[in-house]
Backbone as a ProteinNet text record, in pm:
[ID]
protein_1_A
[PRIMARY]
MSVTILAVDDSRTMRDMIRMCLAPAGFDVHLAEDGVHGVEVLDGLSPDAIITDINMPRMDGFGFIDAVRTQDKHRATPILVLTT
[TERTIARY]
16342	16383.8	16535.7	16597.3	16743	16794.6	16918.7	16986.2	17041	17014.5	17057.4	17184.9	17283.6	17413.3	17439.5	17489.3	17540	17690.9	17759.9	17906.4	17951.5	18035.5	18082.2	18234.4	18283.5	18427.9	18458.8	18564.6	18599.7	18670.1	18712.9	18779.4	18675.2	18670	18575.7	18606.7	18734.7	18775.5	18719.8	18730	18677.7	18525.5	18457.6	18311.4	18272.2	18341.8	18312.6	18339	18448.6	18481	18376.3	18332.1	18229.2	18101.6	18061.8	17939.9	17956.7	18071.3	18093.5	18093.4	18134.7	18135	17998.3	17926.5	17802.6	17677.5	17669.4	17548	17518.4	17617.3	17587.2	17542.9	17577.6	17536.8	17396.7	17331.5	17194.5	17175.9	17284.7	17274.2	17230	17150.8	17110.3	17211.2	17302.5	17415.3	17391	17403.6	17396.3	17532.8	17575.4	17710.4	17708.1	17811	17830.6	17979.1	18011.9	18149.7	18228.7	18163.4	18230	18126	18166.6	18074.8	17954.6	17976.2	17864.8	17763	17812.4	17723.2	17657.7	17731.4	17676.8	17557.9	17566.6	17455.2	17336.3	17363.3	17255.5	17185.4	17262.7	17205.7	17129.4	17183.9	17122.9	16985.6	16964.3	16838.5	16717.6	16732	16619.7	16634.7	16714	16749.9	16745.4	16717.5	16724.4	16814.2	16945.6	17035.5	17040.6	17066.8	17086.2	17226.4	17319.4	17457.3	17521.4	17626.8	17701.4	17848.6	17911.3	18056.5	18113.8	18212.7	18270	18422.3	18478.6	18621.3	18642.2	18766.1	18797.4	18849.2	18950.1	19012.2	18937.2	18853.4	18774.2	18768.8	18749.2	18736.5	18598.5	18584.6	18462.6	18419.9	18396.2	18365.5	18429	18518.2	18585.3	18493.2	18543.1	18462.9	18421.2	18508	18472.6	18356.2	18362.4	18253.2	18125.4	18138.9	18022.3	17958	18038.8	17986	17915.1	17975.3	17910.1	17775.6	17770.3	17645.3	17539.7	17581	17486.8	17432.5	17519.7	17479.7	17391.5	17390.3	17302.7	17158.2	17137	17001.9	16942.6	16833.1	16770	16743.2	16700.9	16666.3	16785.3	16906.6	17026.8	17122.3	17078.6	17166.3	17221.2	17142.9	17185.2	17228.6	17234.4	17276.9	17422.4	17455.3	17595.6	17680.2	17799.8	17892.6	18024.6	18069.8	18197.6	18292.7	18410.7	18511.3	18604.8	18613.9	18700.2	18788.6	18914.2	19002.4	19133.7	19194.6	19321	19436.9
7063.6	7201.2	7206.2	7288.4	7293.9	7399.9	7385.1	7479.5	7592.9	7716.5	7834	7891.4	7914	7967.6	8096.4	8198.5	8318.7	8317	8320.3	8323.2	8460.1	8527.7	8662.5	8658.1	8682.5	8679	8759.9	8839.4	8920	8838.5	8719	8632.6	8549.6	8570.2	8492.9	8343.5	8310.4	8170.3	8107.1	8178.4	8124.6	8112.1	8211.5	8203	8082.9	8064.5	7950.9	7818.1	7810.1	7686	7653.7	7756.1	7734.1	7683.1	7748.5	7704.9	7562	7533.1	7399.9	7290.1	7322.3	7222.4	7205.4	7314.9	7308.9	7280.6	7337.1	7320.9	7174.4	7094.7	6954.3	6874.6	6925.3	6858.5	6901.4	6986.8	7024.9	7159.5	7231.7	7363.4	7466.6	7561.4	7675.5	7786.5	7811	7901.6	8035.5	8142.6	8279.2	8342.4	8424.8	8480	8631.7	8690.1	8834.4	8863.2	8974.9	9008.1	9079.7	9139.6	9205.3	9232.8	9296.9	9320.1	9405.6	9509.9	9596.1	9515.4	9439.8	9355.8	9249.3	9197	9097.5	9150.2	9274.1	9335.5	9353.2	9391.7	9407.9	9275.6	9170.1	9037.7	8986.6	9011.3	8964.1	9026.8	9145.4	9217.3	9135.1	9057.3	8978.5	8830.1	8793	8652.9	8618.6	8494	8443.5	8320.7	8340.3	8224.9	8147.8	8019.4	7935.7	7954.4	7995.3	8022.2	8116.1	8184.7	8277.6	8237.8	8239.5	8219.6	8350.4	8405.7	8532.1	8532.3	8605.4	8636.1	8753.6	8782.8	8899.7	9015.1	8990.4	9097.2	9116.4	9222.6	9254.5	9406	9453.8	9598.3	9648.7	9777.8	9850.5	9824.3	9699.8	9663.5	9528.2	9523.7	9396.7	9303.9	9185.6	9085.6	9126.1	9199.6	9244.7	9343.4	9436.4	9532	9463.1	9361.7	9285.6	9211.8	9147	9075.1	9172.1	9288.1	9390	9431.2	9451.8	9492.3	9383.3	9257.8	9145.3	9140.5	9155.2	9141.8	9257.1	9369.7	9480.1	9455.5	9358.6	9326.5	9215.6	9245.5	9146.6	9014.7	9023.5	8903.9	8808.8	8864.6	8783.6	8775.9	8822.3	8827.1	8690.2	8585.5	8451.2	8362.9	8417.5	8338.4	8299.3	8171.7	8128.9	8189.6	8236.2	8293.4	8220.1	8168.8	8100.1	8190.6	8216.9	8297.5	8203.1	8222.8	8142.8	8240	8248.5	8346.8	8281.9	8334.3	8277.5	8367.9
7415.3	7436.6	7446.5	7363.4	7363.2	7461.1	7496.9	7584.9	7498.7	7540.9	7465.2	7525.4	7439.4	7479.9	7403	7472.2	7407.8	7420.2	7306.4	7304.3	7254.8	7334.3	7303.1	7290.1	7169.5	7145.3	7020.2	7024.2	6907.2	6799.8	6833	6735.8	6660	6529.6	6448.4	6458.6	6463.8	6475.6	6602	6714.3	6840.2	6835.7	6780.4	6768.4	6682.9	6571.6	6483.6	6553.6	6629.5	6700.9	6807.2	6879.3	6981.3	6916.1	6807.5	6737.8	6684.2	6621.9	6563.9	6670.1	6791.6	6899.4	6963.8	6982.2	7058.9	6975.7	6855.5	6773.9	6741.3	6699.6	6670.5	6793.9	6911.8	7035.5	7078.8	6998.1	7025.9	7093.7	7115.9	7178.1	7075.2	7119.2	7037	7064.3	6970.7	6992.3	6924.8	7003	6952	6972.4	6876.4	6878.8	6881.8	6945.7	6947.6	6933.2	6868.1	6832.3	6941.3	7037.3	7149.7	7256.7	7366	7476.2	7440.2	7360.2	7319.4	7239	7142.8	7062.3	7149.9	7246.3	7337.4	7415.7	7465.1	7537.7	7444	7318.9	7221	7192.8	7171.8	7144	7266.5	7382.8	7507.7	7530.2	7476.7	7496.1	7451.5	7346.1	7296.7	7322.7	7420.8	7441.4	7589.6	7620	7757.5	7758.1	7751.8	7744.3	7875.9	7863.3	7981.2	8037.6	7951.8	7992.6	7891.3	7936.5	7852.3	7856.8	7740.4	7730	7678.8	7748.7	7704.8	7709.8	7617.7	7616	7712	7746.3	7829.1	7743.8	7662	7582.6	7451.8	7449	7329.9	7314.2	7190.3	7168.9	7214.5	7220.1	7257.8	7401.1	7438.2	7577.3	7603.7	7702.7	7731.4	7810.5	7838	7906.8	8047	8118.3	8253.3	8247.4	8153.3	8135.3	8093.2	8006.3	7962.1	8079.5	8160.2	8276.8	8371.1	8395.2	8479.4	8420.6	8287.6	8221.9	8233.3	8222.2	8236	8378.5	8475.7	8616	8664.8	8595.7	8636.2	8592.9	8506.3	8459.1	8546.7	8611.5	8700.6	8629.8	8504.1	8426.3	8410.5	8407.1	8380.1	8499	8613.3	8730.2	8769.3	8749.6	8791.2	8675	8553.7	8438.6	8454.3	8442.7	8454.2	8341.7	8379.1	8281.3	8290.6	8176.5	8165.4	8090	8147.4	8078.4	8004.4	7871.9	7786.1	7709.3	7746.6	7684.3	7645.7	7539.8	7492.3	7523
[MASK]
++++++++++++++++++++++++++++++++++++++++++++++++++++++++++++++++++++++++++++++++++++

């Protein structure tokens, strides 16, 4: 059973780098382009951890984290902030 990660970042380069680092190590990586997309992707997913950027369009990382924490299912999911 692999570990599932949701990575949310508006930078395609950062999303690609996260996937290139984690997928070969056996992680199941799902990607989202910003906070709004992240909430949409999260709806059908139960990630073991979330990696998010802070500065993103439509919904920034703080708003995304707040949206994740309002959901009982994801209240305890670890969130790592990775921002440049």
